[in-house]
N, C-alpha and C positions, 0 to 999 in steps of 0.2 A: 229240192230232200225235204225231207220228211222228217221232224224234230228228232223223232225215236234214231232217225240214222246218224243226228249227231251225238247219241248219245255214246258214253262208252260203252262197249260189249265183253261179258265175260264168258267167253264158252265154257260150258260143263259138260258132265257127263253122268249119265245116270248111275248111281250107284246102288247094287246090289248086295254087297259086304253088309255084314250088320257084327256091331260087338267093339268091345276096346282092343281087343287081339288084331280085330280086320282093319279098324280106325289103325291102329299101330305100324301096320305093315302098309296100309298105301302112305303117311308120312315117308317110311325108310324108301318110299319108290317113287318121292318127289311130288305127293297130290296131299290136299288140304281136304279132308270131311265135311258137307255141310247138310244143310235140307232148307230147300223154299217152302216157307208157307206160303200158302197160297187162299185166293178167296172161297170162304163155305167149305172150311176147313181142309179143304187138298195139302200133301203134302209129298213133295219130292225130294227124296236124299240125292246127292250129289257128289261127286270129285272132281275138284279145280285141281288145274296145275299151281304147284306153289308159287313160281317166278312171275308169272301172270294174275295172281291173285295178288300178290303183293304189290305190284305196278299199278293196279287198276284201284286197291284202297289208298296207295301214294298220294292218287292225284284227289282225291279228299273230297267225292261230288258225294252229294247226297243221295244221286237217285242216278241207277244205271242200267242196264241192261243183264237179263243173264238170258244166251243162246242154246238152247240144248234141241237135239234132233231138228235143227235148222230151225226154230220157234224160238224168236225174242219177247221176253216178257219186261216189265220195266219193274223194277225191284227198290227197296232201300234195306242196309244193313237194320237187321233185327239185335242182335249182339255176337260178337265175336270171343271168343276165348283164346287167349294168349300162354304161350307156355312162360313160366312166372319168370324163368331165368334166362334166355334168349330172347324173350319180346315176342315172336316169332306167332302168328297164328296157328293154332292147331285145328278149330272147327269153327265154323260159321256158319249161323242162322240168318236169312235172309228172307223179306215179307213182300209180295207179291201184292204191289199197288191198281188201283185203279186211277187212271191222270185226273179222272173229272169226277174225284171225290176226296173232302180235302183228310187230312190225316194229320197226326203228333207223332215228334219228333225232336230227339236230343239233336243238338246242332253245337260246335265248338264255340265259345265268344273268344273273343281274344280282343287286346288293348293296341291303340298308337297313341301316340302323343306322351310317354312317359317321361321321355329327356327332356321334355317341352314344359310339362307340371312345374308352376312356381312351389309346389311344395318338397318337390324330389330337388330343384338347385337350392330351395333352403336348408338341404342336409335331411328332409325327412324319406323314408323309406317307404315305397309303394307297395303294398300286398295285394297279389290279384286273386281274388278270394275265390268267385265263380267263375268257370272254366267251361262248363255247358250251358245251353239253355233251352226249356223245353218248347216248343212252337205249336202253331197248327198253323197248317197250309195245305194248297195245293200240291201232290208231288214236283210238279213243275215248278212250283213256285221255290221249295224249299232250298234256302241258299246253303251252299256249302261252309258259310260262317256266319257267324255277324260280331260287328267289330264296333268296341265302343271309345270313344276318343276322350282320354285322360288329360287332357294336357292341360285345362283350366282347373286341374284340383291342387287345392293349396293343404297346408301342413292342418293335420288334424280333422280332415275334409273327408267324405265319402259319398262314393257314388252307387246310387240302385237301381233297378232295373228299370224304374219310372222313368230314369234319364237316359234310357236307351230309343232310338228310332228303330223301329224295324223295320226292312224294308217292304217293300207294296206287296200287300197278298198275305201278309204273316203277321201272327197274332202271337205275341209274346205269353207263356201259360204258367202262371203261378198264383198258389192261393194270395199271396200278398206284395205283389211288385216292388211295393215301398219296405219290405222286410227282406229283400233278396240283396246282398251286398256285394257288389260288380267288384270294388278296388276301394281301399283307404288309404290316407296316408298319414303313417304313424311318425312320429315323434321322435326323434333318436333318442337313447336313453343318455341322458349326460354324464360326462366322463368326470369323476369325483377323483382330483389331483390330493395326493399325497402329501403332507407337510413337509418341507424338506428338514432333513436331520442335521441338526447343528454339527458344523465339523470340531468342536472343542466341546468338551461335557465337561459340566460345571463343577468345582473342586468343592468338595464336601469334608467337612471335617469328623472326628470319630465317632458324633452321635449322630453321624448321616447328615446334617444339618449343611444349608449350603453355606460356604465362608464367605465372608466381606473380603473388598478388594484388598483394604490392607492386613488383614490374616492371611490372606491368599500369598499376599507377597512374602510376608515373614516367615508362612511357613517355607516358599521356595528357598528364601537365604537357610535355613536351618539346615533343610535338606543338602543344600550343595555345600556347608561348613562339614556335615557327617561325611560324605563324599571325601572331603580336601583330608579330612584327620583319617580317615580309612585307607587314604592312596597313601598320605606320608608315613604311615605306619609301616606300612608293606615298602617301600623305598628302604628304611632304614635298618629291617630285616636282609 
């Protein structure tokens, strides 16, 4: 079986309709409009069944085939526009590629070993900073994803692209790999405990100064005597 027969294939139809109104009609009919950009500046406007397109994209393959008029061409996703509310693809741009020429492509960057990271076990928070990375490779070597192992990351430590081992035939592209942060473990903010409020407030005198222990007791006695005197007069009445 040829390598192309193993790749996922998306069957599309040539699209003669143009403009935003025509695109809306296609979407209502269950299609997604798109364009295949070919080698040498050739373009092919197409429409694809929305359900089939969703299934193909869900597989996550960087490289797949587009089949039109019984002709299959290898392509990669150049750009996809999504509905901001529903998240569904409303327009798709594909790029036809040659399998013997290296190209650059964005690839998802995922993390593994998060729960095993010492920094996380000690209460730190692991932040996934870079979620996509630019790579260069032959179309057949483009991985569906690149995985970064963060199981050794400690508190206040950072992983950058220099720590990532790219698959065979793949080169990571960046102006400076050391400056691209993949993930970092931040120290959790300390919880400041509020001082406990004393249950009994200190007694104060008329001038606002705290009363000494003896003065407080004397004051309590005078208050009690006053209450008895008031109560007694009330009884006589």
